[in-house]
VMD Tcl script that builds the backbone (N, CA, C; Angstrom):
set m [mol new atoms 357]
animate dup $m
set s [atomselect $m all]
$s set {name element resname resid chain x y z} {
  {N N GLN 1 A 12.121 -16.602 4.988}
  {CA C GLN 1 A 11.756 -15.428 5.612}
  {C C GLN 1 A 11.101 -14.515 4.786}
  {N N VAL 2 A 9.782 -14.195 5.006}
  {CA C VAL 2 A 9.032 -13.290 4.179}
  {C C VAL 2 A 9.515 -11.905 4.580}
  {N N GLN 3 A 9.739 -10.961 3.525}
  {CA C GLN 3 A 9.974 -9.598 3.738}
  {C C GLN 3 A 9.229 -8.851 2.877}
  {N N LEU 4 A 8.684 -7.692 3.352}
  {CA C LEU 4 A 7.918 -6.683 2.638}
  {C C LEU 4 A 8.805 -5.368 2.957}
  {N N VAL 5 A 9.231 -4.787 1.767}
  {CA C VAL 5 A 10.159 -3.561 2.022}
  {C C VAL 5 A 9.413 -2.456 1.201}
  {N N GLU 6 A 9.037 -1.431 1.786}
  {CA C GLU 6 A 8.349 -0.210 1.290}
  {C C GLU 6 A 9.286 0.751 0.783}
  {N N SER 7 A 9.115 1.517 -0.205}
  {CA C SER 7 A 9.824 2.780 -0.517}
  {C C SER 7 A 8.855 3.616 -1.425}
  {N N GLY 8 A 9.523 4.913 -1.502}
  {CA C GLY 8 A 8.864 5.754 -2.415}
  {C C GLY 8 A 8.209 6.909 -1.694}
  {N N GLY 9 A 8.070 6.981 -0.302}
  {CA C GLY 9 A 7.552 8.093 0.488}
  {C C GLY 9 A 8.226 9.222 0.280}
  {N N GLY 10 A 7.696 10.511 0.795}
  {CA C GLY 10 A 8.485 11.603 0.744}
  {C C GLY 10 A 7.427 12.736 1.201}
  {N N LEU 11 A 7.970 14.121 0.882}
  {CA C LEU 11 A 7.249 15.199 1.301}
  {C C LEU 11 A 6.727 15.834 -0.046}
  {N N VAL 12 A 5.477 15.982 -0.304}
  {CA C VAL 12 A 5.056 16.575 -1.478}
  {C C VAL 12 A 3.928 17.649 -1.033}
  {N N GLN 13 A 3.601 18.407 -2.231}
  {CA C GLN 13 A 2.513 19.355 -2.017}
  {C C GLN 13 A 1.065 18.907 -2.326}
  {N N ALA 14 A 0.181 19.441 -1.686}
  {CA C ALA 14 A -1.258 19.127 -2.147}
  {C C ALA 14 A -1.467 19.192 -3.664}
  {N N GLY 15 A -2.047 17.926 -4.200}
  {CA C GLY 15 A -2.311 17.932 -5.689}
  {C C GLY 15 A -1.169 17.209 -6.364}
  {N N ASP 16 A -0.063 17.018 -5.798}
  {CA C ASP 16 A 1.108 16.171 -6.265}
  {C C ASP 16 A 0.799 14.664 -6.311}
  {N N SER 17 A 1.605 13.991 -6.925}
  {CA C SER 17 A 1.599 12.387 -6.822}
  {C C SER 17 A 2.714 11.881 -6.350}
  {N N LEU 18 A 2.541 10.665 -5.984}
  {CA C LEU 18 A 3.763 9.885 -5.444}
  {C C LEU 18 A 3.377 8.337 -5.830}
  {N N ARG 19 A 4.322 7.482 -6.027}
  {CA C ARG 19 A 4.207 6.027 -6.274}
  {C C ARG 19 A 5.091 5.437 -5.124}
  {N N LEU 20 A 4.297 4.717 -4.361}
  {CA C LEU 20 A 4.928 3.654 -3.251}
  {C C LEU 20 A 5.165 2.359 -4.014}
  {N N SER 21 A 6.298 1.724 -3.478}
  {CA C SER 21 A 6.711 0.371 -3.885}
  {C C SER 21 A 6.651 -0.495 -2.654}
  {N N CYS 22 A 6.365 -1.801 -2.886}
  {CA C CYS 22 A 6.512 -2.600 -1.938}
  {C C CYS 22 A 7.187 -4.042 -2.506}
  {N N ALA 23 A 8.443 -4.217 -2.190}
  {CA C ALA 23 A 9.153 -5.417 -2.707}
  {C C ALA 23 A 8.926 -6.601 -1.810}
  {N N ALA 24 A 8.281 -7.688 -2.368}
  {CA C ALA 24 A 7.991 -8.796 -1.567}
  {C C ALA 24 A 9.043 -9.909 -1.903}
  {N N SER 25 A 9.427 -10.661 -0.729}
  {CA C SER 25 A 10.377 -11.813 -1.149}
  {C C SER 25 A 10.066 -12.755 0.035}
  {N N GLY 26 A 10.662 -13.925 -0.061}
  {CA C GLY 26 A 10.671 -15.108 0.906}
  {C C GLY 26 A 9.696 -16.219 0.725}
  {N N ARG 27 A 8.765 -16.012 -0.241}
  {CA C ARG 27 A 7.753 -17.104 -0.665}
  {C C ARG 27 A 7.144 -16.652 -1.918}
  {N N THR 28 A 6.285 -17.688 -2.368}
  {CA C THR 28 A 5.435 -17.268 -3.537}
  {C C THR 28 A 4.156 -16.585 -3.056}
  {N N PHE 29 A 3.879 -15.573 -3.735}
  {CA C PHE 29 A 2.691 -14.775 -3.306}
  {C C PHE 29 A 1.535 -14.883 -4.160}
  {N N SER 30 A 1.482 -15.931 -5.074}
  {CA C SER 30 A 0.329 -16.107 -5.983}
  {C C SER 30 A -1.014 -16.270 -5.291}
  {N N THR 31 A -0.945 -16.893 -4.225}
  {CA C THR 31 A -2.211 -17.114 -3.301}
  {C C THR 31 A -2.459 -16.182 -2.266}
  {N N TYR 32 A -1.852 -15.025 -2.404}
  {CA C TYR 32 A -2.012 -13.915 -1.400}
  {C C TYR 32 A -2.680 -12.897 -1.796}
  {N N VAL 33 A -3.083 -12.018 -0.774}
  {CA C VAL 33 A -3.610 -10.598 -1.090}
  {C C VAL 33 A -2.755 -9.681 -0.395}
  {N N MET 34 A -2.382 -8.659 -1.335}
  {CA C MET 34 A -1.436 -7.598 -0.914}
  {C C MET 34 A -2.259 -6.435 -0.547}
  {N N GLY 35 A -1.944 -5.784 0.569}
  {CA C GLY 35 A -2.723 -4.580 0.971}
  {C C GLY 35 A -1.756 -3.505 1.341}
  {N N TRP 36 A -2.242 -2.289 1.215}
  {CA C TRP 36 A -1.753 -0.919 1.663}
  {C C TRP 36 A -2.628 -0.557 2.810}
  {N N PHE 37 A -1.963 -0.121 3.872}
  {CA C PHE 37 A -2.597 0.490 5.012}
  {C C PHE 37 A -1.823 1.763 5.404}
  {N N ARG 38 A -2.493 2.569 6.263}
  {CA C ARG 38 A -1.768 3.774 6.686}
  {C C ARG 38 A -2.369 4.165 7.997}
  {N N GLN 39 A -1.256 4.915 8.594}
  {CA C GLN 39 A -1.612 5.463 9.908}
  {C C GLN 39 A -1.030 6.800 10.212}
  {N N ALA 40 A -1.966 7.579 10.550}
  {CA C ALA 40 A -1.716 9.066 10.833}
  {C C ALA 40 A -1.409 9.176 12.299}
  {N N PRO 41 A -0.662 10.238 12.650}
  {CA C PRO 41 A -0.468 10.667 14.083}
  {C C PRO 41 A -1.729 10.682 14.748}
  {N N GLY 42 A -1.810 9.880 16.023}
  {CA C GLY 42 A -2.944 10.067 16.924}
  {C C GLY 42 A -4.100 9.108 16.226}
  {N N LYS 43 A -4.017 8.555 15.205}
  {CA C LYS 43 A -5.157 7.812 14.580}
  {C C LYS 43 A -4.825 6.312 14.568}
  {N N GLU 44 A -5.901 5.532 14.427}
  {CA C GLU 44 A -5.648 4.055 14.130}
  {C C GLU 44 A -5.245 3.694 12.747}
  {N N ARG 45 A -4.626 2.643 12.624}
  {CA C ARG 45 A -4.221 2.351 11.270}
  {C C ARG 45 A -5.534 1.887 10.400}
  {N N GLU 46 A -5.462 2.280 9.138}
  {CA C GLU 46 A -6.642 2.086 8.327}
  {C C GLU 46 A -6.286 1.529 6.988}
  {N N PHE 47 A -7.218 0.672 6.548}
  {CA C PHE 47 A -7.058 0.250 5.184}
  {C C PHE 47 A -7.222 1.293 3.996}
  {N N VAL 48 A -6.314 0.913 3.058}
  {CA C VAL 48 A -6.257 1.925 1.984}
  {C C VAL 48 A -6.726 1.152 0.676}
  {N N ALA 49 A -5.944 0.086 0.331}
  {CA C ALA 49 A -6.202 -0.625 -0.850}
  {C C ALA 49 A -5.731 -1.884 -0.764}
  {N N SER 50 A -6.132 -2.943 -1.634}
  {CA C SER 50 A -5.567 -4.236 -1.633}
  {C C SER 50 A -5.848 -4.816 -3.073}
  {N N ILE 51 A -5.009 -5.771 -3.378}
  {CA C ILE 51 A -4.928 -6.486 -4.696}
  {C C ILE 51 A -4.830 -8.036 -4.432}
  {N N ILE 52 A -5.603 -8.939 -5.039}
  {CA C ILE 52 A -5.349 -10.236 -5.076}
  {C C ILE 52 A -4.446 -10.580 -6.048}
  {N N TRP 53 A -3.273 -11.094 -5.719}
  {CA C TRP 53 A -2.067 -11.322 -6.531}
  {C C TRP 53 A -2.490 -11.970 -7.749}
  {N N SER 54 A -3.088 -13.196 -7.591}
  {CA C SER 54 A -3.603 -13.977 -8.753}
  {C C SER 54 A -4.962 -13.456 -9.264}
  {N N GLY 55 A -4.961 -12.926 -10.377}
  {CA C GLY 55 A -6.217 -12.408 -10.962}
  {C C GLY 55 A -6.310 -10.875 -11.016}
  {N N GLY 56 A -5.690 -10.267 -10.065}
  {CA C GLY 56 A -5.669 -8.787 -9.875}
  {C C GLY 56 A -6.706 -7.964 -9.533}
  {N N SER 57 A -7.813 -8.604 -8.874}
  {CA C SER 57 A -8.944 -7.842 -8.381}
  {C C SER 57 A -8.400 -6.869 -7.368}
  {N N THR 58 A -9.069 -5.570 -7.312}
  {CA C THR 58 A -8.636 -4.599 -6.461}
  {C C THR 58 A -9.783 -4.138 -5.602}
  {N N TYR 59 A -9.377 -3.603 -4.491}
  {CA C TYR 59 A -10.263 -2.907 -3.625}
  {C C TYR 59 A -9.717 -1.723 -3.018}
  {N N TYR 60 A -10.606 -0.638 -2.635}
  {CA C TYR 60 A -10.216 0.587 -2.217}
  {C C TYR 60 A -11.032 1.130 -1.068}
  {N N ALA 61 A -10.478 1.834 -0.311}
  {CA C ALA 61 A -11.230 2.658 0.858}
  {C C ALA 61 A -11.893 3.818 0.155}
  {N N ASP 62 A -13.098 4.253 0.653}
  {CA C ASP 62 A -13.742 5.323 -0.081}
  {C C ASP 62 A -12.949 6.593 -0.207}
  {N N SER 63 A -12.181 6.780 0.839}
  {CA C SER 63 A -11.459 8.109 0.867}
  {C C SER 63 A -10.269 8.162 -0.272}
  {N N VAL 64 A -9.935 7.020 -0.846}
  {CA C VAL 64 A -8.890 7.171 -1.935}
  {C C VAL 64 A -9.381 6.684 -3.316}
  {N N LYS 65 A -10.623 6.280 -3.312}
  {CA C LYS 65 A -11.218 5.765 -4.628}
  {C C LYS 65 A -11.121 6.829 -5.663}
  {N N GLY 66 A -10.708 6.459 -6.751}
  {CA C GLY 66 A -10.516 7.489 -7.816}
  {C C GLY 66 A -9.258 8.233 -7.862}
  {N N ARG 67 A -8.451 8.187 -6.815}
  {CA C ARG 67 A -7.157 8.883 -6.612}
  {C C ARG 67 A -6.017 7.914 -6.641}
  {N N PHE 68 A -6.198 6.812 -6.046}
  {CA C PHE 68 A -5.095 5.909 -5.733}
  {C C PHE 68 A -5.490 4.695 -6.712}
  {N N THR 69 A -4.335 4.091 -7.080}
  {CA C THR 69 A -4.339 2.884 -7.853}
  {C C THR 69 A -3.343 1.850 -7.289}
  {N N ILE 70 A -3.670 0.565 -7.052}
  {CA C ILE 70 A -2.973 -0.411 -6.636}
  {C C ILE 70 A -2.628 -1.466 -7.755}
  {N N SER 71 A -1.513 -1.774 -7.935}
  {CA C SER 71 A -1.151 -2.701 -8.987}
  {C C SER 71 A 0.108 -3.632 -8.581}
  {N N ARG 72 A 0.369 -4.665 -9.345}
  {CA C ARG 72 A 1.527 -5.418 -9.038}
  {C C ARG 72 A 2.222 -5.820 -10.221}
  {N N ASP 73 A 3.551 -6.064 -10.027}
  {CA C ASP 73 A 4.506 -6.595 -11.074}
  {C C ASP 73 A 4.886 -7.898 -10.774}
  {N N ASN 74 A 4.337 -9.032 -11.503}
  {CA C ASN 74 A 4.587 -10.303 -11.121}
  {C C ASN 74 A 6.100 -10.717 -11.267}
  {N N ALA 75 A 6.572 -10.093 -12.325}
  {CA C ALA 75 A 7.991 -10.535 -12.614}
  {C C ALA 75 A 8.965 -9.993 -11.525}
  {N N LYS 76 A 8.654 -8.703 -11.002}
  {CA C LYS 76 A 9.562 -8.061 -9.862}
  {C C LYS 76 A 8.968 -8.398 -8.485}
  {N N ASN 77 A 7.968 -9.182 -8.355}
  {CA C ASN 77 A 7.353 -9.625 -7.040}
  {C C ASN 77 A 7.111 -8.097 -6.174}
  {N N THR 78 A 6.628 -7.181 -6.903}
  {CA C THR 78 A 6.442 -5.810 -6.376}
  {C C THR 78 A 4.977 -5.295 -6.526}
  {N N VAL 79 A 4.482 -4.805 -5.412}
  {CA C VAL 79 A 3.223 -4.092 -5.446}
  {C C VAL 79 A 3.378 -2.595 -5.424}
  {N N PHE 80 A 2.698 -1.863 -6.088}
  {CA C PHE 80 A 2.660 -0.333 -6.308}
  {C C PHE 80 A 1.404 0.268 -5.711}
  {N N LEU 81 A 1.523 1.412 -5.243}
  {CA C LEU 81 A 0.360 2.197 -4.908}
  {C C LEU 81 A 0.645 3.629 -5.395}
  {N N GLN 82 A -0.011 3.863 -6.545}
  {CA C GLN 82 A 0.006 5.187 -7.327}
  {C C GLN 82 A -0.959 6.003 -6.582}
  {N N MET 83 A -0.547 7.183 -6.101}
  {CA C MET 83 A -1.300 8.191 -5.326}
  {C C MET 83 A -1.271 9.429 -6.175}
  {N N ASN 84 A -2.534 9.900 -6.560}
  {CA C ASN 84 A -2.593 11.172 -7.361}
  {C C ASN 84 A -3.545 12.049 -6.480}
  {N N SER 85 A -3.447 13.293 -7.018}
  {CA C SER 85 A -4.101 14.384 -6.279}
  {C C SER 85 A -4.111 14.164 -4.676}
  {N N LEU 86 A -2.951 14.093 -4.181}
  {CA C LEU 86 A -2.868 13.962 -2.852}
  {C C LEU 86 A -3.248 15.175 -2.058}
  {N N LYS 87 A -3.847 14.875 -0.704}
  {CA C LYS 87 A -4.385 15.810 0.082}
  {C C LYS 87 A -3.673 15.939 1.463}
  {N N PRO 88 A -3.657 16.986 2.095}
  {CA C PRO 88 A -2.948 16.938 3.458}
  {C C PRO 88 A -3.489 15.782 4.297}
  {N N GLU 89 A -4.670 15.320 4.184}
  {CA C GLU 89 A -5.204 14.290 5.045}
  {C C GLU 89 A -4.715 12.871 4.740}
  {N N ASP 90 A -4.064 12.850 3.467}
  {CA C ASP 90 A -3.294 11.573 3.198}
  {C C ASP 90 A -2.009 11.477 4.004}
  {N N THR 91 A -1.590 12.426 4.678}
  {CA C THR 91 A -0.371 12.382 5.413}
  {C C THR 91 A -0.453 11.180 6.447}
  {N N ALA 92 A 0.538 10.290 6.348}
  {CA C ALA 92 A 0.524 9.076 7.244}
  {C C ALA 92 A 1.713 8.358 7.031}
  {N N VAL 93 A 2.025 7.287 7.768}
  {CA C VAL 93 A 2.921 6.302 7.499}
  {C C VAL 93 A 2.392 5.122 6.736}
  {N N TYR 94 A 2.612 4.681 5.683}
  {CA C TYR 94 A 2.011 3.849 4.808}
  {C C TYR 94 A 2.814 2.576 4.829}
  {N N TYR 95 A 2.003 1.446 5.024}
  {CA C TYR 95 A 2.508 0.152 5.327}
  {C C TYR 95 A 2.008 -0.831 4.261}
  {N N CYS 96 A 2.797 -1.716 3.799}
  {CA C CYS 96 A 2.374 -2.824 2.966}
  {C C CYS 96 A 2.349 -3.983 3.820}
  {N N ALA 97 A 1.279 -4.772 3.500}
  {CA C ALA 97 A 0.914 -5.979 4.235}
  {C C ALA 97 A 0.522 -7.118 3.229}
  {N N ALA 98 A 0.604 -8.469 3.801}
  {CA C ALA 98 A 0.156 -9.618 2.948}
  {C C ALA 98 A -0.463 -10.562 3.885}
  {N N ARG 99 A -1.598 -11.228 3.361}
  {CA C ARG 99 A -2.191 -12.259 3.990}
  {C C ARG 99 A -2.614 -13.307 2.878}
  {N N SER 100 A -2.970 -14.481 3.280}
  {CA C SER 100 A -3.385 -15.527 2.216}
  {C C SER 100 A -4.790 -15.259 1.821}
  {N N VAL 101 A -5.303 -15.611 0.931}
  {CA C VAL 101 A -6.653 -15.200 0.306}
  {C C VAL 101 A -7.768 -16.045 1.366}
  {N N THR 102 A -7.156 -16.913 2.051}
  {CA C THR 102 A -8.105 -17.795 2.915}
  {C C THR 102 A -8.117 -17.169 4.332}
  {N N SER 103 A -7.301 -16.101 4.711}
  {CA C SER 103 A -7.113 -15.619 5.950}
  {C C SER 103 A -7.837 -14.171 6.046}
  {N N GLY 104 A -8.346 -14.030 7.236}
  {CA C GLY 104 A -9.143 -12.709 7.329}
  {C C GLY 104 A -8.090 -11.585 8.024}
  {N N LYS 105 A -6.899 -12.041 8.331}
  {CA C LYS 105 A -6.023 -10.941 8.889}
  {C C LYS 105 A -4.568 -11.035 8.169}
  {N N TYR 106 A -4.183 -9.806 8.122}
  {CA C TYR 106 A -2.794 -9.598 7.434}
  {C C TYR 106 A -1.920 -9.993 8.426}
  {N N TYR 107 A -0.941 -10.755 8.082}
  {CA C TYR 107 A 0.116 -11.148 9.055}
  {C C TYR 107 A 1.652 -10.954 8.744}
  {N N TYR 108 A 1.747 -10.438 7.480}
  {CA C TYR 108 A 2.989 -9.916 7.059}
  {C C TYR 108 A 2.983 -8.418 6.893}
  {N N TRP 109 A 3.909 -7.800 7.414}
  {CA C TRP 109 A 4.025 -6.260 7.385}
  {C C TRP 109 A 5.238 -5.877 6.989}
  {N N GLY 110 A 5.338 -4.682 6.300}
  {CA C GLY 110 A 6.543 -3.892 6.093}
  {C C GLY 110 A 6.811 -2.965 7.286}
  {N N GLN 111 A 7.912 -2.189 7.035}
  {CA C GLN 111 A 8.241 -1.289 8.106}
  {C C GLN 111 A 7.703 0.059 8.014}
  {N N GLY 112 A 7.144 0.320 6.883}
  {CA C GLY 112 A 6.461 1.515 6.718}
  {C C GLY 112 A 7.199 2.588 5.957}
  {N N THR 113 A 6.556 3.512 5.128}
  {CA C THR 113 A 7.224 4.634 4.585}
  {C C THR 113 A 6.338 5.886 4.844}
  {N N GLN 114 A 6.973 7.095 5.101}
  {CA C GLN 114 A 6.326 8.219 5.472}
  {C C GLN 114 A 5.891 8.936 4.262}
  {N N VAL 115 A 4.579 9.489 4.223}
  {CA C VAL 115 A 4.140 10.407 3.280}
  {C C VAL 115 A 3.578 11.445 4.039}
  {N N THR 116 A 4.070 12.710 3.567}
  {CA C THR 116 A 3.626 13.960 4.141}
  {C C THR 116 A 3.145 14.812 2.926}
  {N N VAL 117 A 2.019 15.335 3.061}
  {CA C VAL 117 A 1.407 16.224 1.944}
  {C C VAL 117 A 1.206 17.552 2.753}
  {N N SER 118 A 1.970 18.740 2.191}
  {CA C SER 118 A 1.744 19.959 2.721}
  {C C SER 118 A 0.697 20.764 1.941}
  {N N SER 119 A -0.025 21.828 2.559}
  {CA C SER 119 A -1.117 22.288 2.023}
  {C C SER 119 A -0.498 23.560 1.395}
}
mol reanalyze $m
mol bondsrecalc $m
mol representation Tube
mol addrep $m
């Protein structure tokens, strides 16, 4: 059974940093793409960043490019999202997700972790 468990959210001030973690288990993710998404109150869920587990290619939403960094630790089967220079508009529930490299849709999701950035 695949499990994605996020952690690391919290309440910070604008300009601060946070690092989210996503512990993945239940299968081998070497042929998977791992993604971070977020959903703010009253808004649709949006893509934040993704990484191809094998090879490490990364992709970012324009809104976070230059501030957020996605990475993975193969030994710990964990994906990270380092978030710097946080802004109030980054406030959202952040979700970790996974899909195979051949799939167009993410079909494994974590439960989410709240990030709140105060001004």
